[in-house]
C-alpha positions in Angstrom: 8.0 168.5 -76.8 10.9 167.9 -74.3 14.1 169.3 -75.7 17.6 167.9 -75.1 19.5 171.1 -75.5 22.2 172.7 -73.5 21.2 176.0 -71.8 22.6 179.1 -73.5 24.8 181.1 -71.2 24.9 184.5 -72.8 21.4 185.7 -72.3 20.8 188.7 -69.9 17.3 187.3 -68.9 17.0 183.8 -67.7 13.4 182.8 -66.7 11.4 179.9 -65.6 7.7 180.5 -66.4 4.7 179.3 -64.4 1.6 178.4 -66.4 -0.2 181.6 -65.1 2.5 183.6 -66.9 2.1 181.6 -70.1 -1.6 182.2 -70.0 -0.9 186.0 -69.7 2.0 186.0 -72.1 0.3 187.9 -74.9 -0.1 190.9 -72.6 3.5 190.6 -71.5 5.3 190.4 -74.8 8.7 191.2 -73.3 9.0 187.5 -72.6 9.0 186.8 -76.3 12.1 189.0 -76.9 15.3 187.4 -78.2 17.4 188.7 -75.2 16.1 186.0 -72.8 16.2 182.3 -72.5 13.0 180.7 -71.0 12.5 177.4 -69.4 9.0 176.0 -69.3 8.3 172.7 -67.6 7.5 170.0 -70.2 4.3 169.0 -68.3 2.7 172.4 -68.8 -0.1 170.9 -70.8 -1.5 169.5 -67.5 -2.1 173.1 -66.4 -3.4 174.8 -69.6 -7.1 174.3 -70.2 -8.1 177.2 -72.5 -7.8 177.5 -76.2 -6.0 180.8 -75.9 -3.3 179.4 -73.6 -2.7 176.4 -75.8 -2.4 178.7 -78.8 0.3 180.7 -76.9 2.0 177.5 -76.1 2.1 176.4 -79.7 3.6 179.7 -80.7 6.3 179.3 -78.0 7.2 175.8 -79.0 8.9 177.0 -82.2 11.1 179.7 -80.6 14.8 178.7 -80.2 15.2 180.5 -76.9 12.5 178.6 -75.1 13.2 175.2 -73.7 10.7 172.6 -72.4 12.5 170.6 -69.7 11.9 168.0 -67.1 13.9 168.2 -63.8 15.8 165.2 -62.4 14.1 163.0 -59.8 16.6 164.2 -57.2 15.8 167.9 -57.8 12.1 167.0 -57.7 12.6 165.3 -54.3 14.5 168.3 -53.0 11.5 170.5 -54.1 9.1 168.2 -52.3 11.2 168.4 -49.1 11.5 172.2 -49.2 7.7 172.4 -49.7 7.1 170.1 -46.7 9.5 172.2 -44.5 7.7 175.4 -45.4 4.2 173.9 -44.9 3.3 174.5 -48.5 3.3 170.9 -49.8 -0.5 170.6 -49.7 -0.9 173.8 -51.7 1.5 172.9 -54.5 0.6 170.8 -57.6 3.1 168.4 -59.3 3.6 171.1 -61.9 4.4 173.7 -59.2 7.0 171.4 -57.7 8.5 170.9 -61.2 9.0 174.6 -61.4 10.8 174.7 -58.1 12.9 171.6 -59.1 14.0 173.3 -62.3 15.0 176.4 -60.3 17.1 174.2 -58.0 18.9 172.8 -61.1 19.3 176.2 -62.7 20.0 178.7 -59.9 20.9 181.5 -62.3 17.3 181.5 -63.6 14.4 183.5 -62.0 10.9 181.9 -61.6 8.1 184.2 -62.8 4.9 183.2 -61.0 1.8 184.7 -59.4 1.2 181.6 -57.3 1.5 182.6 -53.6 2.7 179.2 -52.5 5.5 179.2 -55.1 6.5 182.8 -54.2 6.5 182.0 -50.5 8.6 178.9 -50.9 11.1 180.7 -53.1 11.4 183.6 -50.6 12.0 181.3 -47.7 14.7 179.3 -49.4 16.3 182.1 -51.4 15.3 180.9 -54.8 15.0 183.7 -57.3 11.4 184.7 -58.0 9.4 187.5 -59.4 5.7 188.0 -60.0 4.0 189.2 -63.1 1.0 190.8 -61.3 0.5 189.5 -57.7 3.5 189.7 -55.4 3.5 188.4 -51.8 4.6 190.9 -49.1 5.6 188.5 -46.2 7.2 185.1 -46.0 5.0 182.6 -44.1 5.7 179.2 -42.6 2.6 177.2 -42.2 1.5 174.8 -39.5 -1.6 173.0 -38.4 -3.1 173.3 -34.9 -5.7 171.2 -33.2 -8.8 173.2 -32.4 -9.3 171.3 -29.1 -6.0 170.1 -27.5 -3.8 172.7 -29.2 -1.2 170.2 -30.6 0.8 171.6 -33.5 1.8 169.8 -36.7 4.2 170.7 -39.5 2.3 168.6 -42.1 -1.3 168.8 -43.2 -3.6 166.4 -41.4 -7.4 166.4 -41.3 -7.8 165.3 -37.7 -5.5 165.5 -34.7 -3.8 162.1 -34.0 -3.9 162.8 -30.3 -7.6 163.6 -29.8 -9.3 163.2 -33.2 -10.5 166.8 -33.4 -10.2 168.9 -36.6 -7.1 170.8 -37.4 -6.9 174.4 -38.5 -4.1 176.0 -40.6 -2.1 178.8 -39.2 1.1 180.6 -40.2 4.0 182.4 -38.6 6.0 185.1 -40.3 9.5 184.0 -41.3 
């Protein structure tokens, strides 16, 4: 399923699709037009569970303007680092990080996703993103705070390393 093709340059629409969009693609038939080139992460089958979404995927596999790609390991590492900086790492799957990595490699493409964590990460780091149905309104940077001693942490922990109490997730507007 992974294609070794060069990306076409003369398409007005350049999109990277999240699995939620592939699932909804029959209702959004503009994605199937010939005036756009679409990147879909090659590991999409990990995300698609329903018969209908797999049917849509099988229809898309034969289109010439749809590429199934895997990002480089360095782009994936950059995506992981960005997710950690934004406090979104615990909310993003490997597939979600693959989408971000593909956008890092292809900055002229726009991610289409309804995932709040993906949208938030893209907004914080100026990666092109649009939603198909659900759009975030504010950028948020997440942190975890101890419920007893008040210590703050930028990465997700279950218990405070200082006093052992549980941590609660908070955010600040960016």
